[in-house]
C-alpha positions in Angstrom: 35.0 250.6 273.8 37.4 250.1 276.7 37.2 246.3 276.2 37.9 246.6 272.5 41.0 248.8 273.2 42.2 246.2 275.9 41.8 243.4 273.3 43.8 245.3 270.7 46.5 246.0 273.3 46.6 242.4 274.3 47.0 241.2 270.7 49.8 243.6 270.1 51.6 242.5 273.2 51.3 238.8 272.3 52.6 239.6 268.8 55.7 241.2 270.3 56.5 238.4 272.8 58.5 236.2 270.3 60.7 239.1 269.4 61.3 240.1 273.0 62.3 236.6 274.0 64.1 235.6 270.8 67.7 234.4 271.5 70.6 234.1 269.1 73.5 231.9 270.4 77.0 231.4 269.0 77.9 227.7 269.5 81.3 227.9 267.8 83.8 229.3 268.2 83.6 229.5 271.9 85.2 231.8 274.5 88.9 231.1 275.2 89.2 228.7 272.2 92.1 228.7 269.8 91.9 228.1 266.0 94.2 227.7 263.1 93.6 228.0 259.3 89.8 227.9 259.4 87.1 228.3 262.0 83.7 226.8 262.1 81.0 229.4 262.8 77.9 227.8 264.3 74.9 229.8 265.4 71.3 229.1 266.4 68.3 231.4 266.9 64.7 231.2 267.8 63.8 234.3 265.9 61.0 233.2 263.6 61.5 233.6 259.8 65.1 234.7 260.1 66.5 235.7 256.7 70.3 235.6 257.6 72.8 235.5 260.4 75.7 237.9 260.2 78.8 237.6 262.4 81.5 240.2 263.1 85.0 240.0 264.6 87.0 242.7 266.3 90.4 242.5 268.0 90.2 242.8 271.8 90.0 246.4 272.7 89.4 247.4 269.1 86.8 250.1 268.4 85.4 248.8 265.1 83.9 245.5 264.0 84.8 243.7 260.7 82.5 241.3 258.8 83.5 237.7 259.6 80.7 235.9 257.6 77.1 236.4 256.5 75.1 233.2 256.4 71.9 233.2 254.3 69.0 230.9 255.2 68.2 228.0 252.9 64.7 227.3 254.3 62.0 229.7 255.5 62.0 228.2 259.0 65.7 227.8 259.4 67.0 228.1 263.0 70.5 226.8 262.7 73.5 228.0 260.6 77.0 226.6 260.2 79.8 227.5 257.8 83.6 227.2 257.7 85.5 230.5 257.5 89.1 231.1 256.5 91.0 233.1 259.1 94.3 233.4 257.2 93.9 237.1 256.8 93.6 237.7 260.5 96.5 238.6 262.8 98.1 235.5 264.3 98.1 235.1 268.1 95.8 238.1 268.6 92.6 237.8 270.6 89.3 238.6 269.0 85.7 239.3 270.0 82.9 237.6 267.9 79.2 238.6 267.8 76.4 237.4 265.5 73.0 238.9 264.6 69.9 237.1 263.3 67.9 239.3 261.0 64.4 239.4 259.4 64.9 241.7 256.4 61.3 242.2 255.5 60.1 242.7 259.1 63.1 244.8 260.1 63.6 242.7 263.2 67.0 241.7 264.6 68.4 239.7 267.5 72.0 240.1 268.6 74.0 237.3 270.3 76.0 237.8 273.5 79.5 238.6 272.3 82.3 236.0 272.7 85.6 237.2 274.1 89.2 236.2 273.7 89.1 233.9 270.7 92.5 233.4 269.3 93.2 232.8 265.7 96.7 231.2 265.3 98.2 229.7 262.1 101.8 230.0 263.2 103.7 226.8 264.1 105.4 226.6 267.5 109.2 226.7 267.6 111.6 224.0 268.9 115.3 223.7 269.4 117.6 220.8 270.1 121.2 220.4 271.1 123.4 217.4 271.8 126.9 217.2 273.3 128.5 215.1 270.5 127.9 213.7 267.1 129.7 210.5 268.1 129.8 208.8 271.5 131.6 205.8 272.8 129.8 202.5 273.5 128.0 203.0 276.9 129.1 206.6 276.9 127.0 209.6 278.1 125.0 211.8 275.7 123.4 215.0 276.9 120.3 216.2 275.0 118.6 219.6 275.5 115.3 220.5 273.9 113.0 223.5 274.1 109.5 224.4 272.8 107.9 227.9 272.6 104.7 229.4 271.3 103.0 232.8 271.6 99.5 231.3 272.2 100.4 228.4 274.4 102.0 225.0 274.1 100.1 221.7 273.7 101.5 218.2 274.1 104.9 217.1 272.9 106.1 213.6 271.7 109.8 212.8 271.9 111.3 209.6 270.5 114.9 208.4 270.7 115.4 205.6 268.2 118.2 203.4 269.4 120.2 201.1 267.1 120.2 197.3 267.2 118.1 195.6 269.8 117.6 198.8 271.7 113.9 199.7 272.1 112.8 203.3 271.6 112.9 205.8 274.5 109.9 208.1 274.7 109.2 211.3 276.6 106.5 214.0 276.7 108.3 217.0 278.2 108.0 220.2 276.1 111.4 221.4 277.6 114.0 219.2 279.2 117.7 218.5 279.7 118.3 214.8 279.6 121.5 212.7 280.0 121.6 209.2 278.5 124.0 207.0 280.6 125.6 203.6 280.1 122.4 201.6 280.6 120.7 203.7 277.9 123.6 203.7 275.4 124.8 200.1 275.3 124.0 199.8 271.6 126.2 200.4 268.6 125.1 202.3 265.4 123.0 205.2 264.4 120.8 207.1 266.8 117.9 209.5 266.0 116.2 212.0 268.4 112.9 213.4 267.2 110.8 216.1 268.9 107.3 216.9 267.7 105.8 219.8 269.7 102.4 221.4 269.3 100.5 224.4 270.3 96.9 224.6 271.6 95.3 225.2 268.2 97.1 222.1 266.8 100.0 223.6 264.8 103.1 221.5 265.1 106.9 221.7 264.7 109.5 219.0 264.4 113.2 219.0 265.4 115.7 216.2 265.0 119.2 215.3 266.0 121.3 212.3 265.0 124.6 210.7 266.2 126.6 207.5 266.1 128.0 205.3 268.7 131.3 203.3 268.3 133.3 200.6 270.1 136.6 202.0 271.4 139.7 199.9 271.0 140.1 197.2 273.8 136.5 197.5 274.9 134.3 194.4 274.7 130.5 194.6 274.1 128.2 193.1 276.6 126.8 189.7 275.6 123.2 190.0 274.4 120.6 188.8 276.9 119.4 185.3 276.1 115.9 185.1 274.9 113.5 183.8 277.5 111.2 181.0 276.1 108.2 180.1 278.4 108.4 176.6 279.9 105.0 175.7 278.5 106.1 176.5 275.0 109.1 174.2 275.4 106.9 171.3 276.7 104.4 171.8 273.9 107.3 171.7 271.3 108.6 168.4 272.8 105.1 167.0 272.7 104.7 167.8 269.0 108.0 166.2 268.2 107.1 163.0 270.1 103.7 162.9 268.3 105.2 162.9 264.8 107.9 160.4 265.8 105.3 157.9 267.2 103.0 158.5 264.2 105.7 157.5 261.7 106.2 154.2 263.5 
């Protein structure tokens, strides 16, 4: 009798093992990540015969959880779920906790994930400002440019381009905030100038600010002669060779 009871206890213990060691994991979003517009919710579980995975969100420090998404299984043995969720209704720049639970409805079993902390949902663009000293500058005159970038969540990279007129190549920078003075070597070109700042935040939202001005040639001032184009010596020799070839051929 004792052996029979021991066998029954062993069978029951083995039947419970998959439930005890079942793990539900949130792969996306992940802790300290930032998102805008939509977020991909990706979860895996080794809980056998899972019926659905339900995820909740709550603001950091909040007492209650709100349904984020409920993902139903499409196959009986499904262990992986992924769906895209709109976060437009959530508070921008706030930090949230996310948890998910895999459930077997018929069996009444459930497996909770470890909660993810400090996930920021942000659909608001960063802000930028620009300021220049003058709308017109003299040829080879100075021009001061000040630009700033701000964001509640955190700034990402910035791309700054100064489109110079004529033969002047573009000037590029990556500073999110800066005070820059263009001097005579930068401004030795006449015409229309354009300054463009594209700044971004960590979730990928962007903002663009622009400035424009003109440069002119004051009376009595003479422009610098353009630098002569430099033609490689081998190209000159090759050209002479081609000319000689056709001259000799005609004879």
